[in-house]
Structures are given as C-alpha cells and as structure tokens.
N, C-alpha and C positions, 0 to 999 in steps of 0.2 A: 307706326305706333311704338311707343317705348314700353318699358316695364321696370319694376323695382324689385330687385332680388336681395333679400335679407340673408347675409352669410355669417354664420357663427365662426369666430376665430378660435374658440377653445379657451384654455385657461392660462397658459404660461408664455409661449412665444410664437413666432410666425410659423413654426413647424407643426403647430397643433391644428391648423386649418386642414379640412378634409380634401381629398383629391377632387371631389365634386366642387367644393368651394373654390379651389384653385382654377378649375376649368371655367367656372362662372365668372370669376374675377378677371381672367384673361380675355374672355369674350365680351365683357362689358365695354361700353363706350366711355363711361365715366365711373370712377370709383370714389365713394365717400367712406369715412370711418369715424367712429367716436370712441373715446377712451375715458369718458367721465363716469359711466355707470359701474365700471369695474377696473381693476388694475391687472395688467399683464406684465409682470416684472421683467421678463426676458425679451419682450417684443422689440423689434427694430423696424421702424417705418421704412427705412432705406431698403432693407431686405424684402419687406413686403412689396415694395414698389418694383424691385427686381423680379420677384416672382410674377407680379401682375403684368409686367412689361409696360407700365404706365405710371404716371403720378397719382398719388392718393390725396384727396382733399379731406383734411381733418375738420370735423364740425364740433361745435361746443354745445353745452347744455342749453344755452340761450337760443341757438339755432333750432334745436328740436322742440324745446318746451315752450319758449316764449314766442317764437316765430312760427311754430307749428310745422317745422320742416319744409318750409316753402321752397328753399333752394333745391332740395332733393326732389320734391314733387314736380317742380318746373322742368328739371332735367328728365325725370322719368316719363313725362308726358310725350317726349319726342325721341328719347334715346334709351338704350338699354343701360340701366343704372344699377350699380352694385353698392350695397351698404354693409360695411364690415362692422361687426359688433362683438365685443368680448363675450366669451361663454356661448350660451345658446341665444340667438338673436331676439327671441320673444319672451324671455324671462322678465325683462323690464317692461312695465306697463307703458312707458313712453313710446316704445317701438310698436306695441300693439296699436296704440292710438294713431301712429303714423301710417301703419298698414291700413287701418280702417279709413283714414282720410284718403289714401291713395285709391282704394277700391271705390269709394264714393265718387271720386273724380274720374272713374273709368280707367284707371291705371291698373294693368295686370300686375299682381304680386306673386312672388314665389319665395320659399324659405329653404335654405340649406342649413340644417341644424349642426350645432357644435357641442362639444363637451361642456357640461354645466357644473357649477359649484354644487348644485343640488345633488346630482348623481355622484360627483366626486367625493363629497363628504360622506355619503352613505357607504360608498365602497371603502374609503380609507378607515372609517370607524368600525365597520362591521355591525352597526346598528341597523335593524331590519327596516327596509323602505316603507312597508305598509304600516309601521308604527309611528310615523311622523305626522304631527298635526299641522296646524297653521304656522307658517313661518313669519318672521317679523324682523324689522330693521331697528337696531339700536342707534338712535341719532345723537350727534353732538348736541350738547346743551346750547341753547341760544339765549343770551342775556340772563343766565341763571335759571332758565326754565328747563326742566327735565320731563320728557314725555313719559307718561305712565303706561303707554300701550305695550311695550315689551314685557313689563312686569305682569300685566294682566294676561297677556297671551300665554306666557310660560305657566302661570297659575291655571288657566283654563285647560291647556293641554295636559298638564299633570293630573288634573282631576279626572280626565278621560283616559289616563294611562298612555299618553302620547308624548313622543319626543318633540323638542322645539329647536328648529334651526334658526339661528340669529345671524342675520347679515350685519356687518359693522359699517358704520357710516363712512362715506367718501366725499371729500371736498377737493376734487381733482384740480380745480382752478386755483386752490390755495395750497396744493401739495400736502393736504392733510388726510391721513388715513387712520381711522380708529384702530387701536390695538386691542388684543385680548384683555390686557390689564385695564385699559380705559373703559372698555365695555363692561367688565365686571364691577369696576368702581362705580359706574353709573347705576347699575342695578342694585348694588349695596346701598347707595345713597337713597334709592327709592324704597328699599327695605326699611330703612330708618324711619321713613315717613309712613309707610303702609303697615308695617309690622305684622305681615301675614305669614311670615316664616317661609317665604318662597325662595329667597336667595340668602343663604348664610355662608359663613366661612367653611362649613362642613357639607355644603351642597355639592353633589357630583356634577362635573362639567367637563366638556371636551373642547379643546382648542385646536384649530387647524390653521396652518400657515403655508402659503404658496402651493396649494393643491395643483397638481398637473406638472410640477417641476420634477427633476430627478431626485430631489431631496426634500420632500415636504416634511413639515414638522407636524406630528400628530400626538397630542398629549392629553390624556384623561387623568382626572384626579379630583380632589376636593378644591373648592374655590381658593382657599388659603394657599395651597401649593401651586395651582395653575397660574394664579396671579403673578407669582414670582418666577415662572418658567420663562426662559429666553426663547421667544418665538421668531426672533429676527425680523426681517423686512416684511412689509405688507405684500399681499392682502391677507387678513386674518378673518376667521369665522369661528363662531361659538355654537355649541350644541348642548342643550340641557336634556339629558336622558330622563325618561320616566322609569317605571318598573322594568327591570331587565329580564329577558329570557336568558336561560343559562348560557346559550351560545353567544348572546350579545355580551354578557359579562366576560366570557373567555376572550372574545375578540378585543374588548377594551383593555384587558390585562395584557394579552400577548401583542397586540398591534399598536396599542396606545399607551402602554406603561402604567395603566391604572393599578391602584393598590389591590392586593388580594381580598381585602375586606369587603369589596363591593359584591362579592358572592352572597353576602348576608342579606342583600336587598333584592334578591331574585323574586320575580313575580310569577 
C-alpha cells in the first residue's frame, strides 16, 4: 500500500524545509513538487534533488486542477509518494481537494507542515494574529474585468475592526507576479467605481516582499507612499490594518517604517 505525504517547503529556498520534511522526502519512492501557487525566489530544484537523493517531478496547475491530480494519486496507490508544496501545504484549497480525493480512494495521507506567509506576515508586521479577518486574493484583471471581492472583504473586515491579509495574484505559467503597486492600483480603480472610501491615497497599508529571506522588505505607510516604494522582486503581499492597538502602532513604526502619525488612529 502506498501513501501521499504533503510536505511544506517554507517560504524562500530549499533550506526552509524542516528536518522531518527532508526525512520524508528521502524515504519516498517518488517525489512531486509544484511551484504555481506561490513563488520561492531562492529555491533550486537541483539542490532539492540532491537533498532528496532522487529526481523531482514538477507538476503544473493543469495537472492538479484540471486533471484532479491523477498522476499523483496513481503513484500514491502503490508507492510512498511525497508532494512538495511552497509554504504550508494545505493553505491552497487545491491541495485540500487533492487530499480529500486521496482519502476517498483509500490512500493514506499525512502532512508535514512548513512556514506559511500567513504566520510570516503576522510576525514581520507586529500586527496581532487574533485581529486578522478573512483573507483575500487580489487577481489580475481579465479582459478589463476587475473583481470586487477584495474591495468588499477589506470593507467588511474594517467594519469589524479586523486586519485584512491580501495575497497578490500569480500566473506562474506566464511568469507574471502581481506587485504591491499593481495590487494597490487595482483597488484604487475599484474605489473610483464604488466610492465607499475604503481605499484612498491616505489609507494605511503594509507591503511585504520576500518573507522568509535574509532581507525581506517590510514597509508600512499611506497608500500614496507605499505605491512608490521599491519592494524589489516577488513575491509581494499586502495587509490593510484596521484600528491599531498601541503595541501594533509601535511595531509598524519601528519594524516597518510607518509614519509617527499612525499613533493618532489607535483603537
């Protein structure tokens, strides 16, 4: 009998995988990996293969979403199969769906967790974990269509006094990775349509780039300033804070370079 082991790779490079993850990868008969749900800027497939002691098969979005992960499931029915995923392996709903399908087919599954952008952003920003509301992805516009969902989620969270974590869209197959500037522009375009004063040039926002690396960029400030900040290469993430506790304000000022004026918005 085989099994399917989901292994989180962490955030930046091949050194982020846990000791347990390495052991599971080495003991697997076959190893798959995907890199379309997130970007790991420093990862080297060759080095990962050296650590694993075997080749790694890279799977696409099509393999997992359109084909239902059949290749992985076929292997996992008869052999110990490892599936390497950026961040924590079950943050993406695609992987949850794959695990459900495996269990329904009688395939044993296990999970080796990894560092996630969710916990990394909380730690880097100093914003308190229990004050985050629903998270949301800001997608690229398709044929001029802009999704209103991010705008609505930020508004709903703010009404409840909750921060909003915004993932920025990734089109790995096209080598397109949304930047902080593009994400904010998309929301400002929505503001022009909705006019609910959710996102303005004076809205407080936090941008994070390359969390998990030795030199992540963490910058808080007003939209007008953050839009023009140089965040460098992907991946980028946005956070819209709600009312701040005094310690959260201090954290944003000291850790993320926010202006001293944010103390005036303490909740």
